[in-house]
C-alpha positions as CSV (number, residue, x, y, z in Angstrom):
1,M,14.6,-1.7,18.5
2,V,12.9,-3.1,21.6
3,E,12.7,-6.9,21.8
4,I,9.2,-8.2,21.9
5,P,8.8,-12.0,22.7
6,D,7.2,-14.2,20.1
7,S,4.7,-15.3,22.7
8,H,3.1,-11.8,22.8
9,P,-0.4,-12.1,21.3
10,R,-0.1,-8.7,19.6
11,K,3.6,-8.8,18.6
12,S,2.9,-7.8,14.9
13,S,1.0,-4.7,16.0
14,L,3.6,-3.6,18.5
15,M,6.4,-4.2,16.0
16,A,4.5,-1.9,13.6
17,R,4.4,0.8,16.2
18,L,8.1,0.5,16.8
19,R,8.8,0.8,13.0
20,I,6.8,4.0,13.0
21,V,8.7,5.4,15.9
22,E,12.0,4.4,14.3
23,G,11.0,5.9,10.9
24,S,10.0,9.2,12.7
25,S,13.3,9.4,14.5
26,K,15.0,9.2,11.0
27,G,13.0,12.1,9.8
28,L,11.1,9.9,7.2
29,L,7.6,10.6,8.5
30,A,5.3,13.5,8.9
31,E,4.6,14.7,12.4
32,S,1.1,13.2,12.2
33,A,2.3,9.8,11.2
34,M,1.7,8.1,14.6
35,I,-1.8,9.6,14.7
36,A,-2.6,8.2,11.3
37,H,-1.2,4.8,12.3
38,G,-3.1,4.8,15.6
39,R,-6.4,5.5,13.8
40,G,-5.8,2.6,11.4
41,E,-4.8,0.3,14.3
42,A,-8.1,1.0,16.1
43,F,-10.0,-0.1,13.0
44,D,-7.7,-3.1,12.7
45,Y,-8.4,-4.1,16.3
46,L,-12.2,-4.1,15.5
47,L,-11.5,-6.3,12.5
48,G,-9.8,-8.8,14.7
49,E,-6.3,-8.0,13.3
50,R,-6.9,-10.4,10.5
51,T,-7.5,-10.3,6.7
52,C,-11.3,-10.9,6.5
53,K,-13.0,-12.7,3.6
54,S,-14.1,-9.6,1.8
55,A,-10.6,-8.2,2.0
56,R,-9.2,-11.4,0.4
57,S,-11.8,-11.0,-2.3
58,A,-10.7,-7.4,-2.9
59,I,-7.0,-8.4,-3.0
60,R,-7.8,-11.2,-5.5
61,E,-9.7,-8.7,-7.8
62,S,-6.8,-6.2,-7.4
63,A,-4.2,-8.8,-8.3
64,S,-6.2,-9.7,-11.5
65,R,-6.4,-6.1,-12.6
66,L,-2.8,-5.3,-11.8
67,R,-1.7,-8.4,-13.7
68,R,-3.5,-7.3,-16.9
69,S,-2.7,-3.6,-16.5
70,E,-0.4,-2.1,-19.1
71,R,1.2,0.6,-16.8
72,P,0.7,-0.3,-13.1
73,V,2.4,1.8,-10.4
74,I,2.6,1.5,-6.7
75,S,2.4,4.8,-4.9
76,V,3.8,5.0,-1.3
77,N,4.0,7.5,1.5
78,G,6.2,7.5,4.6
79,N,4.1,5.1,6.7
80,T,3.9,2.6,3.9
81,V,7.6,2.5,3.3
82,V,8.5,1.8,6.9
83,L,5.7,-0.6,7.5
84,A,5.7,-2.6,4.2
85,G,8.4,-1.3,1.9
86,K,10.1,-4.6,1.4
87,K,6.8,-6.4,0.9
88,L,5.7,-3.9,-1.8
89,L,9.0,-4.2,-3.5
90,R,8.4,-7.9,-3.9
91,V,5.0,-7.1,-5.4
92,A,6.6,-4.6,-7.8
93,A,9.2,-7.2,-8.8
94,V,6.5,-9.7,-9.8
95,L,4.5,-7.0,-11.7
96,G,7.6,-5.4,-13.2
97,C,6.3,-2.0,-12.2
98,S,7.7,1.2,-10.6
99,I,7.2,2.5,-7.1
100,E,6.7,6.2,-6.6
101,V,7.0,8.3,-3.4
102,N,4.1,10.7,-3.3
103,L,3.5,12.6,-0.1
104,Y,0.7,14.7,1.5
105,Y,3.2,16.6,3.5
106,R,6.0,16.8,0.8
107,T,9.5,18.1,1.5
108,S,12.5,17.3,-0.6
109,E,14.3,16.0,2.5
110,R,11.6,13.4,3.2
111,V,11.3,12.3,-0.4
112,S,15.1,11.8,-0.6
113,G,15.1,10.0,2.7
114,L,12.3,7.7,1.7
115,L,13.9,6.9,-1.6
116,S,17.2,6.1,0.1
117,E,15.3,3.8,2.5
118,L,13.7,2.1,-0.5
119,E,17.0,1.7,-2.1
120,L,18.3,-0.1,1.0
121,Q,15.3,-2.3,1.1
122,R,15.6,-3.1,-2.6
123,A,19.2,-4.3,-2.0
124,I,18.0,-6.6,0.8
125,V,15.1,-8.0,-1.2
126,S,17.3,-8.6,-4.2
127,E,19.4,-11.0,-2.1
128,E,16.4,-13.1,-0.9
129,K,15.4,-16.4,-2.3
130,P,12.6,-15.9,-5.0
131,P,9.1,-16.4,-3.6
132,V,7.3,-19.6,-4.4
133,G,5.8,-19.5,-7.8
134,F,8.1,-16.9,-9.3
135,L,9.6,-17.7,-12.7
136,G,12.6,-15.7,-13.7
137,E,15.8,-14.2,-12.3
138,W,14.7,-12.7,-8.9
139,S,17.7,-10.5,-8.2
140,T,17.6,-8.9,-11.6
141,S,13.8,-8.3,-11.4
142,V,14.1,-6.6,-8.0
143,K,17.1,-4.4,-9.1
144,K,15.1,-3.3,-12.2
145,I,12.4,-1.7,-10.0
146,R,12.3,2.0,-10.8
147,L,12.1,4.2,-7.6
148,L,10.4,7.5,-8.6
149,G,9.4,10.8,-7.0
150,R,12.6,12.7,-6.5
151,S,12.1,14.9,-9.6
152,P,8.3,15.5,-10.2
153,D,7.4,16.7,-13.7
154,F,3.7,16.2,-13.7
155,N,0.8,17.7,-11.7
156,I,-2.4,15.8,-10.8
157,A,-5.3,17.9,-12.1
158,G,-7.7,18.9,-9.4
159,L,-5.2,19.0,-6.6
160,E,-3.3,22.0,-5.2
161,G,0.0,22.3,-3.4
162,P,2.9,19.9,-3.0
163,R,0.8,16.7,-3.0
164,S,-0.3,17.4,-6.6
165,K,3.3,16.8,-7.8
166,C,4.2,13.4,-9.3
167,T,6.2,12.0,-12.2
168,K,4.9,11.6,-15.7
169,E,6.8,8.3,-15.9
170,G,5.0,6.9,-12.9
171,I,1.6,8.1,-11.6
172,G,1.1,10.5,-14.5
173,S,1.1,7.8,-17.1
174,A,-0.2,4.9,-15.0
175,D,-3.5,3.2,-15.8
176,T,-3.7,1.4,-12.5
177,I,-2.4,2.7,-9.2
178,L,-2.0,0.7,-6.0
179,V,-2.3,3.3,-3.3
180,P,-1.8,2.2,0.3
181,L,-2.9,4.7,3.0
182,E,-4.3,7.3,0.6
183,D,-6.1,10.6,1.2
184,G,-9.5,11.2,-0.2
185,D,-8.8,14.2,-2.4
186,R,-6.0,12.5,-4.2
187,C,-8.1,9.4,-4.8
188,E,-10.9,11.4,-6.3
189,A,-8.5,13.3,-8.5
190,L,-6.8,10.1,-9.8
191,I,-10.2,8.6,-10.5
192,A,-11.2,11.7,-12.4
193,L,-8.2,11.3,-14.6
194,G,-9.6,7.9,-15.7
195,K,-7.2,5.8,-13.7
196,E,-8.2,2.6,-11.7
197,V,-7.3,3.3,-8.1
198,I,-6.8,0.4,-5.7
199,V,-6.7,1.6,-2.1
200,V,-5.6,-0.1,1.0
201,D,-7.5,1.6,3.9
202,L,-8.6,0.2,7.2
203,N,-11.4,2.7,7.5
204,P,-14.3,1.6,5.2
205,H,-16.0,5.0,5.8
206,S,-13.2,7.2,4.4
207,R,-13.5,9.1,1.2
208,S,-10.7,7.1,-0.2
209,S,-12.5,3.8,0.5
210,R,-15.8,5.1,-0.9
211,N,-14.3,6.6,-4.1
212,A,-11.7,3.9,-5.0
213,T,-12.1,1.5,-7.8
214,I,-11.3,-1.3,-5.4
215,T,-10.9,-0.9,-1.6
216,I,-8.9,-3.4,0.4
217,V,-10.0,-3.0,4.0
218,D,-6.9,-4.5,5.6
219,E,-3.6,-3.6,7.2
220,I,-1.0,-2.9,4.6
221,S,1.6,-5.4,5.7
222,R,-0.8,-8.3,5.8
223,A,-2.5,-7.2,2.5
224,S,0.9,-7.0,0.8
225,D,1.6,-10.6,1.7
226,V,-1.7,-11.8,0.4
227,M,-1.3,-9.7,-2.8
228,L,2.1,-11.4,-3.5
229,E,0.5,-14.8,-3.0
230,E,-2.4,-14.0,-5.3
231,L,-0.1,-12.6,-8.0
232,L,2.0,-15.7,-8.0
233,L,-0.3,-18.6,-7.2
234,S,-3.8,-17.6,-8.3
235,E,-5.1,-17.3,-11.8
236,G,-7.6,-14.8,-10.5
237,V,-10.2,-14.0,-13.2
238,S,-11.6,-10.5,-13.0
239,S,-15.3,-10.2,-12.0
240,Q,-18.1,-7.7,-12.1
241,W,-16.8,-5.8,-9.1
242,D,-19.1,-4.2,-6.6
243,N,-16.9,-2.1,-4.3
244,S,-19.9,-1.0,-2.1
245,K,-20.5,-4.6,-1.1
246,V,-16.9,-5.0,0.1
247,L,-17.3,-1.8,2.2
248,K,-20.6,-3.0,3.7
249,D,-19.1,-6.4,4.5
250,A,-16.2,-4.6,6.3
251,V,-18.6,-2.5,8.3
252,S,-20.5,-5.7,9.3
253,E,-17.2,-7.3,10.4
254,I,-16.5,-4.3,12.6
255,C,-20.0,-4.3,14.0
256,S,-19.8,-8.0,14.8
257,S,-16.7,-7.3,16.9
258,V,-19.0,-6.5,19.8
259,N,-19.9,-10.1,20.0
260,R,-16.3,-11.0,20.6
261,I,-16.3,-9.1,23.9
């Protein structure tokens, strides 16, 4: 991977691009992966490449709901695995939940490749020091994370084609699903099944953002770090959530970016 100096003001963004390129070269990503990433990066640039106040509020509410959920699941696609796989494994270890690979452009080769990548990441995370605030045996908690998606045995009602396939153990029986970088149809279908859907999406105008139970308008890697912190260090009492307000606040942040020119 190309060496980017720490002094570069946009090092994090450039490193993310390189991870997408590397993941694509391994055959883990769809052909449109870089386009999707670039679209998100454009929104992030307008947000100042930072986690804004409304996003932190959404993460705090999400952490509270995930903490009290009986069957939480984290659903990931290719971009998510290469950008924030290890960070979401840490979140899963704290929650004691599974991670399921669920793809828009599903092929058995990509699913197998992404699960293998997650297995490697899980092994690395299991050897880390436990995060501050974690009580328990870290290595065991990480190794216990179920990685699902290889053998789907459940169809998401209202969807057609390969992306409707999931596992009954994971998404099929989940009551709360954390879905980074989701597509609108799938979000609507999961909501229709009575599930709480927490979406991480940099575009506050997308159908995913508008239909989700909670929308975190933030970059997935940053949001995962804050989510872990909230799960471990905050008591986070759930509130009367108004998702439309979060979306309006995010749009205001984007509009105010013109004043930074």
